[in-house]
N, CA, C and O atoms as CSV, one atom per row, in Angstrom:
chain,resi,resn,atom,element,x,y,z
A,1,UNK,N,N,0.776,-1.190,0.219
A,1,UNK,CA,C,0.218,-0.064,-0.039
A,1,UNK,C,C,0.871,1.304,-0.040
A,1,UNK,O,O,1.859,1.509,0.665
A,2,UNK,N,N,0.351,2.235,-0.803
A,2,UNK,CA,C,1.509,3.415,-1.104
A,2,UNK,C,C,0.940,4.473,-0.003
A,2,UNK,O,O,-0.264,4.537,0.247
A,3,UNK,N,N,1.919,5.304,0.635
A,3,UNK,CA,C,1.372,6.425,1.453
A,3,UNK,C,C,1.670,7.713,0.800
A,3,UNK,O,O,1.839,8.696,1.521
A,4,UNK,N,N,1.769,7.842,-0.724
A,4,UNK,CA,C,1.848,8.919,-1.600
A,4,UNK,C,C,0.796,9.792,-1.124
A,4,UNK,O,O,-0.279,9.369,-0.697
A,5,UNK,N,N,1.150,11.153,-1.210
A,5,UNK,CA,C,-0.162,12.066,-1.098
A,5,UNK,C,C,-0.005,12.931,-2.302
A,5,UNK,O,O,1.063,13.282,-2.804
A,6,UNK,N,N,-1.024,13.183,-2.637
A,6,UNK,CA,C,-1.545,13.754,-3.998
A,6,UNK,C,C,-0.822,15.173,-4.194
A,6,UNK,O,O,-0.778,15.947,-3.238
A,7,UNK,N,N,-0.330,15.474,-5.269
A,7,UNK,CA,C,0.102,16.903,-5.741
A,7,UNK,C,C,-0.694,17.614,-6.605
A,7,UNK,O,O,-0.260,18.651,-7.107
A,8,UNK,N,N,-2.090,17.099,-6.917
A,8,UNK,CA,C,-2.918,17.655,-7.858
A,8,UNK,C,C,-3.495,19.114,-7.243
A,8,UNK,O,O,-3.823,19.386,-6.088
A,9,UNK,N,N,-3.494,19.816,-8.263
A,9,UNK,CA,C,-4.377,21.300,-7.661
A,9,UNK,C,C,-5.616,21.398,-8.101
A,9,UNK,O,O,-6.248,22.452,-8.037
A,10,UNK,N,N,-6.167,20.111,-8.679
A,10,UNK,CA,C,-7.546,20.275,-9.048
A,10,UNK,C,C,-8.404,19.604,-7.872
A,10,UNK,O,O,-8.367,18.393,-7.656
A,11,UNK,N,N,-9.032,20.335,-7.274
A,11,UNK,CA,C,-10.120,19.736,-6.070
A,11,UNK,C,C,-10.847,18.716,-6.531
A,11,UNK,O,O,-10.954,17.785,-5.733
A,12,UNK,N,N,-11.471,18.568,-7.733
A,12,UNK,CA,C,-12.240,17.313,-8.240
A,12,UNK,C,C,-11.257,15.998,-8.148
A,12,UNK,O,O,-11.734,14.897,-8.421
A,13,UNK,N,N,-9.989,16.115,-7.792
A,13,UNK,CA,C,-9.329,14.998,-7.893
A,13,UNK,C,C,-9.226,14.282,-6.629
A,13,UNK,O,O,-8.708,13.166,-6.573
A,14,UNK,N,N,-9.757,14.958,-5.489
A,14,UNK,CA,C,-9.772,14.529,-4.265
A,14,UNK,C,C,-11.170,13.826,-3.687
A,14,UNK,O,O,-12.189,14.512,-3.765
A,15,UNK,N,N,-11.255,12.639,-3.175
A,15,UNK,CA,C,-12.397,12.021,-2.858
A,15,UNK,C,C,-12.618,12.445,-1.378
A,15,UNK,O,O,-11.634,12.782,-0.721
A,16,UNK,N,N,-13.885,12.446,-0.807
A,16,UNK,CA,C,-14.170,12.516,0.508
A,16,UNK,C,C,-15.207,11.502,0.795
A,16,UNK,O,O,-16.341,11.639,0.336
A,17,UNK,N,N,-14.842,10.377,1.612
A,17,UNK,CA,C,-15.557,9.137,1.750
A,17,UNK,C,C,-15.835,9.425,3.207
A,17,UNK,O,O,-14.938,9.790,3.968
A,18,UNK,N,N,-17.217,9.239,3.623
A,18,UNK,CA,C,-17.744,9.493,4.807
A,18,UNK,C,C,-18.648,8.231,5.224
A,18,UNK,O,O,-19.438,7.731,4.424
A,19,UNK,N,N,-18.489,7.791,6.430
A,19,UNK,CA,C,-18.995,6.686,7.098
A,19,UNK,C,C,-19.555,6.994,8.525
A,19,UNK,O,O,-19.012,7.761,9.321
A,20,UNK,N,N,-20.629,6.349,8.730
A,20,UNK,CA,C,-21.282,6.251,10.090
A,20,UNK,C,C,-20.636,5.410,10.911
A,20,UNK,O,O,-20.496,4.277,10.452
A,21,UNK,N,N,-20.157,5.624,12.079
A,21,UNK,CA,C,-19.648,4.882,13.048
A,21,UNK,C,C,-20.329,4.775,14.236
A,21,UNK,O,O,-20.241,5.740,14.995
A,22,UNK,N,N,-21.017,3.790,14.593
A,22,UNK,CA,C,-21.975,3.594,15.522
A,22,UNK,C,C,-23.222,4.709,15.551
A,22,UNK,O,O,-23.761,4.949,14.470
A,23,UNK,N,N,-23.658,5.337,16.643
A,23,UNK,CA,C,-24.902,5.936,16.918
A,23,UNK,C,C,-24.836,7.243,16.524
A,23,UNK,O,O,-25.738,7.780,15.880
A,24,UNK,N,N,-23.695,7.869,16.913
A,24,UNK,CA,C,-23.287,9.387,16.960
A,24,UNK,C,C,-22.071,9.593,16.129
A,24,UNK,O,O,-21.878,10.727,15.692
A,25,UNK,N,N,-21.300,8.730,15.879
A,25,UNK,CA,C,-19.740,9.228,15.337
A,25,UNK,C,C,-19.933,8.893,13.757
A,25,UNK,O,O,-20.668,8.057,13.231
A,26,UNK,N,N,-19.059,9.794,13.195
A,26,UNK,CA,C,-18.803,9.685,11.769
A,26,UNK,C,C,-17.372,9.785,11.520
A,26,UNK,O,O,-16.620,10.278,12.360
A,27,UNK,N,N,-17.027,9.405,10.567
A,27,UNK,CA,C,-15.574,9.376,10.056
A,27,UNK,C,C,-15.653,9.533,8.580
A,27,UNK,O,O,-16.452,9.010,7.803
A,28,UNK,N,N,-14.613,10.404,8.326
A,28,UNK,CA,C,-14.131,10.979,6.833
A,28,UNK,C,C,-12.862,10.671,6.600
A,28,UNK,O,O,-11.956,10.789,7.425
A,29,UNK,N,N,-12.712,10.123,5.068
A,29,UNK,CA,C,-11.621,9.575,4.876
A,29,UNK,C,C,-11.144,10.284,3.449
A,29,UNK,O,O,-12.003,10.535,2.603
A,30,UNK,N,N,-9.867,10.572,3.231
A,30,UNK,CA,C,-9.636,11.215,1.644
A,30,UNK,C,C,-8.461,10.193,1.397
A,30,UNK,O,O,-7.479,10.270,2.136
A,31,UNK,N,N,-8.495,9.413,0.580
A,31,UNK,CA,C,-7.399,8.486,0.182
A,31,UNK,C,C,-6.351,9.409,-0.511
A,31,UNK,O,O,-5.218,8.929,-0.505
A,32,UNK,N,N,-6.460,10.444,-1.017
A,32,UNK,CA,C,-5.366,11.166,-1.728
A,32,UNK,C,C,-4.617,11.711,-0.668
A,32,UNK,O,O,-3.428,11.901,-0.927
A,33,UNK,N,N,-4.950,11.967,0.290
A,33,UNK,CA,C,-4.213,12.542,1.493
A,33,UNK,C,C,-3.972,11.738,2.548
A,33,UNK,O,O,-3.520,12.288,3.552
A,34,UNK,N,N,-4.186,10.412,2.579
A,34,UNK,CA,C,-4.385,9.405,3.498
A,34,UNK,C,C,-4.574,10.165,4.708
A,34,UNK,O,O,-3.667,10.362,5.517
A,35,UNK,N,N,-5.539,10.516,4.809
A,35,UNK,CA,C,-6.079,11.089,6.239
A,35,UNK,C,C,-7.395,10.868,6.417
A,35,UNK,O,O,-8.201,10.943,5.489
A,36,UNK,N,N,-7.744,10.548,7.758
A,36,UNK,CA,C,-8.976,10.361,8.171
A,36,UNK,C,C,-9.357,11.240,9.520
A,36,UNK,O,O,-8.573,11.301,10.467
A,37,UNK,N,N,-10.451,11.820,9.516
A,37,UNK,CA,C,-11.018,12.571,10.644
A,37,UNK,C,C,-12.277,12.118,11.179
A,37,UNK,O,O,-13.074,11.499,10.475
A,38,UNK,N,N,-12.496,12.390,12.368
A,38,UNK,CA,C,-13.753,11.876,13.023
A,38,UNK,C,C,-14.501,13.011,13.682
A,38,UNK,O,O,-13.907,14.011,14.086
A,39,UNK,N,N,-16.000,12.829,13.805
A,39,UNK,CA,C,-16.735,13.920,14.428
A,39,UNK,C,C,-18.234,13.256,14.807
A,39,UNK,O,O,-18.559,12.077,14.676
A,40,UNK,N,N,-18.796,14.027,15.158
A,40,UNK,CA,C,-20.278,13.534,15.784
A,40,UNK,C,C,-21.340,13.789,14.635
A,40,UNK,O,O,-22.395,13.154,14.647
A,41,UNK,N,N,-21.059,14.737,13.620
A,41,UNK,CA,C,-21.989,14.667,12.599
A,41,UNK,C,C,-21.533,14.753,11.104
A,41,UNK,O,O,-20.432,15.157,10.730
A,42,UNK,N,N,-22.442,14.358,10.398
A,42,UNK,CA,C,-21.906,13.931,8.874
A,42,UNK,C,C,-21.471,15.356,8.276
A,42,UNK,O,O,-20.503,15.398,7.517
A,43,UNK,N,N,-22.070,16.350,8.558
A,43,UNK,CA,C,-21.529,17.652,7.888
A,43,UNK,C,C,-20.425,18.140,8.539
A,43,UNK,O,O,-19.720,18.970,7.966
A,44,UNK,N,N,-20.110,17.685,9.857
A,44,UNK,CA,C,-18.822,18.335,10.373
A,44,UNK,C,C,-17.611,17.640,9.877
A,44,UNK,O,O,-16.550,18.262,9.821
A,45,UNK,N,N,-17.686,16.385,9.509
A,45,UNK,CA,C,-16.692,15.550,8.906
A,45,UNK,C,C,-16.263,15.824,7.491
A,45,UNK,O,O,-15.145,15.773,6.978
A,46,UNK,N,N,-17.342,16.102,7.033
A,46,UNK,CA,C,-17.520,16.716,5.535
A,46,UNK,C,C,-16.856,17.847,5.315
A,46,UNK,O,O,-16.022,17.900,4.410
A,47,UNK,N,N,-17.150,18.999,6.172
A,47,UNK,CA,C,-16.593,20.128,6.154
A,47,UNK,C,C,-15.073,20.333,6.605
A,47,UNK,O,O,-14.214,21.011,6.042
A,48,UNK,N,N,-14.980,19.661,7.629
A,48,UNK,CA,C,-13.471,19.335,8.223
A,48,UNK,C,C,-12.550,18.997,6.961
A,48,UNK,O,O,-11.612,19.714,6.613
A,49,UNK,N,N,-12.933,17.820,6.320
A,49,UNK,CA,C,-12.122,17.237,5.194
A,49,UNK,C,C,-11.895,18.106,4.225
A,49,UNK,O,O,-10.756,18.299,3.799
A,50,UNK,N,N,-13.077,18.803,3.710
A,50,UNK,CA,C,-13.007,19.801,2.411
A,50,UNK,C,C,-11.952,20.856,3.156
A,50,UNK,O,O,-10.974,21.212,2.499
A,51,UNK,N,N,-12.065,21.191,4.049
A,51,UNK,CA,C,-11.052,22.280,4.504
A,51,UNK,C,C,-9.705,21.798,4.395
A,51,UNK,O,O,-8.896,22.497,3.784
A,52,UNK,N,N,-9.273,20.490,4.997
A,52,UNK,CA,C,-8.128,19.849,4.842
A,52,UNK,C,C,-7.521,19.901,3.480
A,52,UNK,O,O,-6.358,20.275,3.329
A,53,UNK,N,N,-8.476,19.439,2.228
A,53,UNK,CA,C,-8.191,19.634,1.126
A,53,UNK,C,C,-7.797,20.931,0.455
A,53,UNK,O,O,-6.843,21.031,-0.316
A,54,UNK,N,N,-8.508,21.797,0.765
A,54,UNK,CA,C,-8.379,23.118,0.413
A,54,UNK,C,C,-7.042,23.489,0.783
A,54,UNK,O,O,-6.200,23.811,-0.056
A,55,UNK,N,N,-6.817,23.450,2.073
A,55,UNK,CA,C,-5.576,23.762,2.590
A,55,UNK,C,C,-4.380,23.092,2.051
A,55,UNK,O,O,-3.335,23.716,1.867
A,56,UNK,N,N,-4.497,21.926,1.810
A,56,UNK,CA,C,-3.418,20.953,1.068
A,56,UNK,C,C,-2.986,21.762,-0.450
A,56,UNK,O,O,-1.860,22.044,-0.860
A,57,UNK,N,N,-4.260,21.995,-1.054
A,57,UNK,CA,C,-3.873,22.546,-2.479
A,57,UNK,C,C,-3.444,24.200,-2.313
A,57,UNK,O,O,-2.636,24.663,-3.117
A,58,UNK,N,N,-3.941,24.952,-1.381
A,58,UNK,CA,C,-3.285,26.086,-1.070
A,58,UNK,C,C,-1.694,25.993,-0.671
A,58,UNK,O,O,-0.906,26.780,-1.195
A,59,UNK,N,N,-1.298,25.125,0.158
A,59,UNK,CA,C,0.151,24.826,0.308
A,59,UNK,C,C,0.719,24.362,-0.926
A,59,UNK,O,O,1.693,24.981,-1.353
A,60,UNK,N,N,0.267,23.345,-1.597
A,60,UNK,CA,C,1.069,23.033,-2.949
A,60,UNK,C,C,1.131,24.073,-3.841
A,60,UNK,O,O,2.100,24.061,-4.601
A,61,UNK,N,N,0.142,25.200,-3.967
A,61,UNK,CA,C,0.381,26.144,-4.878
A,61,UNK,C,C,1.518,27.230,-4.469
A,61,UNK,O,O,2.190,27.883,-5.267
A,62,UNK,N,N,1.590,27.284,-2.984
A,62,UNK,CA,C,2.785,28.054,-2.560
A,62,UNK,C,C,4.054,27.550,-2.630
A,62,UNK,O,O,5.094,28.199,-2.519
A,63,UNK,N,N,3.928,26.244,-2.837
A,63,UNK,CA,C,5.415,25.656,-2.922
A,63,UNK,C,C,5.661,25.612,-4.257
A,63,UNK,O,O,6.859,25.733,-4.515
A,64,UNK,N,N,4.887,25.468,-5.275
A,64,UNK,CA,C,5.091,25.506,-6.558
A,64,UNK,C,C,4.897,26.867,-7.313
A,64,UNK,O,O,4.921,26.978,-8.539
A,65,UNK,N,N,4.716,27.822,-6.477
A,65,UNK,CA,C,4.482,29.406,-7.277
A,65,UNK,C,C,3.571,29.390,-8.234
A,65,UNK,O,O,3.755,30.078,-9.238
A,66,UNK,N,N,2.333,28.538,-8.086
A,66,UNK,CA,C,1.336,28.654,-8.894
A,66,UNK,C,C,0.479,29.669,-8.511
A,66,UNK,O,O,0.115,29.709,-7.336
A,67,UNK,N,N,0.024,30.652,-9.454
A,67,UNK,CA,C,-0.945,31.635,-9.163
A,67,UNK,C,C,-2.183,31.156,-9.081
A,67,UNK,O,O,-2.658,30.574,-10.056
A,68,UNK,N,N,-2.941,31.323,-7.869
A,68,UNK,CA,C,-4.502,30.757,-7.689
A,68,UNK,C,C,-5.417,31.499,-8.600
A,68,UNK,O,O,-6.420,30.888,-8.968
A,69,UNK,N,N,-5.250,32.617,-8.990
A,69,UNK,CA,C,-6.058,33.221,-10.011
A,69,UNK,C,C,-6.058,32.774,-11.243
A,69,UNK,O,O,-6.922,33.158,-12.031
A,70,UNK,N,N,-4.945,31.761,-11.658
A,70,UNK,CA,C,-4.911,31.324,-13.001
A,70,UNK,C,C,-5.743,30.014,-13.108
A,70,UNK,O,O,-5.822,29.513,-14.229
A,71,UNK,N,N,-6.343,29.433,-12.120
A,71,UNK,CA,C,-7.217,28.085,-11.926
A,71,UNK,C,C,-8.458,28.418,-11.794
A,71,UNK,O,O,-9.316,27.551,-11.633
């Protein structure tokens, strides 16, 4: 199994998978970031993961010198 983190600047290349765990817990997983988050509500884990993906892409843009206004 690979632990490679995506270097894509396209947000549509990132999947957010959400599962209910028990009665009141949810888990969100992004395979492209190899990251899992947990929370109490579906929307909570979805929003947290979306923020992580956006943050990852913004950091990649800084590292590569990509102008965000060009995307």
